[in-house]
C-alpha positions as CSV (number, residue, x, y, z in Angstrom):
1,M,72.7,96.1,101.2
2,R,72.3,92.6,102.6
3,L,75.1,91.0,104.6
4,V,74.6,87.7,102.6
5,K,75.7,89.5,99.4
6,T,78.7,91.3,101.0
7,L,79.8,88.5,103.2
8,P,81.8,86.7,100.4
9,F,83.6,90.0,99.6
10,L,84.4,90.7,103.2
11,L,85.6,87.1,103.7
12,S,87.8,87.3,100.6
13,L,89.1,90.7,101.8
14,S,90.0,89.3,105.2
15,A,91.7,86.3,103.6
16,A,93.6,88.3,101.1
17,L,94.8,90.9,103.7
18,G,95.8,88.1,106.0
19,S,97.8,86.3,103.3
20,A,99.8,89.2,102.0
21,S,103.4,88.8,102.8
22,A,104.0,92.5,103.1
23,W,102.7,92.5,106.7
24,A,105.9,92.8,108.5
25,L,105.0,91.1,111.8
26,P,104.3,87.4,111.5
27,N,101.2,87.7,113.8
28,D,99.7,90.7,111.8
29,R,98.1,88.2,109.3
30,D,96.4,86.5,112.2
31,Q,94.8,89.7,113.5
32,P,91.3,90.8,112.7
33,I,90.8,93.5,110.1
34,R,88.9,96.6,111.3
35,I,87.5,99.2,108.9
36,Q,86.0,102.4,110.2
37,A,84.4,104.9,108.0
38,D,81.4,107.2,107.7
39,H,80.2,105.5,104.5
40,A,81.0,102.3,102.6
41,Q,80.1,101.1,99.1
42,L,80.8,97.5,98.0
43,D,80.6,96.4,94.4
44,D,80.9,92.6,94.5
45,K,80.8,92.2,90.7
46,K,83.7,94.6,90.1
47,G,85.6,93.6,93.3
48,I,85.7,97.2,94.5
49,A,85.1,98.5,98.0
50,T,85.1,102.3,98.6
51,Y,85.1,103.8,102.1
52,T,84.7,107.5,102.7
53,G,84.9,109.9,105.7
54,D,87.8,109.7,108.0
55,V,88.6,106.1,107.0
56,I,90.8,104.0,109.3
57,I,91.8,100.4,108.4
58,T,93.9,98.4,110.9
59,Q,95.2,94.9,111.0
60,G,97.8,94.1,113.7
61,S,100.5,96.7,113.5
62,M,99.4,98.0,110.1
63,M,97.2,101.1,109.8
64,I,95.9,103.0,106.7
65,K,94.1,106.4,107.1
66,G,92.5,108.7,104.5
67,N,89.5,110.7,103.5
68,T,88.7,108.0,100.9
69,V,90.1,104.4,100.7
70,T,89.4,102.2,97.7
71,I,90.2,98.5,97.8
72,T,90.3,96.5,94.6
73,R,90.7,92.7,94.4
74,T,91.7,90.3,91.7
75,A,89.3,87.9,90.0
76,G,90.6,85.2,92.5
77,G,89.6,87.4,95.4
78,D,93.1,88.5,96.5
79,I,93.7,92.2,97.4
80,D,95.2,94.0,94.4
81,V,95.5,97.6,95.3
82,V,94.5,99.7,98.3
83,T,94.4,103.4,97.4
84,S,94.1,106.0,100.2
85,V,93.5,109.7,99.4
86,G,93.6,112.4,101.9
87,N,95.2,115.6,103.1
88,L,97.4,113.8,104.1
89,A,96.8,110.1,103.7
90,Y,98.8,107.9,106.2
91,F,100.3,104.4,106.4
92,E,102.1,102.8,109.2
93,Q,103.5,99.4,110.1
94,Q,105.9,97.9,112.5
95,Q,108.8,96.3,110.6
96,S,110.0,93.7,113.1
97,A,109.1,92.5,116.6
98,A,112.6,93.6,117.8
99,K,112.0,97.2,116.8
100,P,108.8,98.8,118.2
101,D,109.1,101.9,115.9
102,K,106.8,101.8,113.0
103,M,107.6,102.8,109.4
104,Q,105.3,105.8,108.7
105,G,104.3,107.1,105.2
106,Y,102.4,110.2,104.2
107,G,101.1,111.6,100.9
108,K,98.1,113.1,99.2
109,T,97.7,109.6,97.6
110,I,99.0,106.4,99.0
111,Q,98.7,103.2,96.9
112,Y,99.5,99.8,98.4
113,N,100.1,97.3,95.7
114,A,99.8,94.0,97.4
115,P,101.2,91.6,94.8
116,Q,104.4,93.7,94.5
117,N,104.6,94.4,98.3
118,R,105.0,98.1,97.3
119,I,103.7,101.3,98.7
120,V,103.6,104.4,96.4
121,L,103.3,107.8,98.1
122,I,102.4,110.6,95.7
123,D,102.3,114.4,96.3
124,R,103.9,115.7,99.5
125,A,105.3,112.2,100.0
126,K,107.3,111.4,103.2
127,V,108.6,108.2,104.7
128,I,109.9,108.0,108.2
129,N,111.7,104.8,109.2
130,E,114.0,104.3,112.2
131,G,114.4,108.1,112.6
132,N,115.5,108.5,109.0
133,T,113.2,110.6,106.7
134,T,112.8,110.8,102.9
135,E,110.6,113.5,101.3
136,G,109.8,114.2,97.7
137,E,107.0,114.4,95.1
138,K,106.8,110.6,94.8
139,I,108.3,107.8,97.0
140,V,108.1,104.1,96.2
141,Y,108.6,101.9,99.3
142,D,109.3,98.2,99.1
143,T,107.9,96.7,102.3
144,V,109.9,93.5,102.1
145,K,113.3,95.0,101.3
146,Q,112.5,98.2,103.3
147,I,113.9,100.3,100.5
148,A,112.6,103.8,99.6
149,T,113.1,105.3,96.1
150,A,112.2,109.0,95.7
151,G,111.7,111.1,92.6
152,R,109.5,113.4,90.6
153,G,105.7,112.7,90.9
154,G,104.0,114.1,87.8
155,K,100.8,116.0,88.8
156,V,101.5,117.3,92.3
157,T,100.1,120.2,94.3
158,E,103.5,121.2,95.7
159,S,106.5,120.9,93.4
160,R,109.7,119.7,95.0
161,P,112.6,120.0,92.6
162,R,114.9,118.0,94.9
163,I,114.7,115.1,97.2
164,D,115.3,115.7,100.9
165,M,116.7,112.9,103.1
166,V,117.8,113.0,106.7
167,I,119.8,110.0,108.0
168,Q,120.1,109.8,111.8
169,P,123.4,108.4,113.2
170,K,123.0,105.0,114.9
171,K,122.8,105.2,118.7
172,K,125.8,103.6,120.5
173,A,125.1,101.0,123.2
174,E,125.8,102.3,126.6
C-alpha cells in the first residue's frame, strides 16, 4: 500500500483524535498518535482501519490495547468509533492534571464512541477510577461527566447476574 493513498486517512485520523473533547488532559490533543500492531489494513473508501496483533494505540495519557482494533471515521473524516477486542481489551486515560491516577477500563470488547464521548465495555467489564471499581457484564462510561453505568450485557462469555461496586473511602489530609 502506498503512503500517498493512506496519508490522507492517517492525517484525518490524527486530526480527529486530536480534536475529540473526550481526551481528559488539555495537552493530550497536541500529542502525537502512535499505533503499534503486527498488521494493519486501511480502507480509505470505507473509512475503516483495522489493526491486529497486540495492538497499542497511545496519544498523551490515553492508551487503548487489544488483539484487534478497528477505527471507523465519518464521511467528514472525524473519528466515529474505535472498537478494541481482546482477552481482555484495555483502555486508560488520565482524568486531570491534578490527579495522576488514570481511569482504567477492561472488557472483551471496548467501544469508544467519539461523538458521544462514551466508552462501552462489554463482557467481563470493569472500570477502575480513583480506587473505586465497577464490574459487570456491560459498563457505559461517560468520559466527560466521569459517570459509569453498569448492567446486563446480552451475549457474554461469563454471566454476572449482579453488579459489583467497591467504593474506597476518601483519604484524609494529614
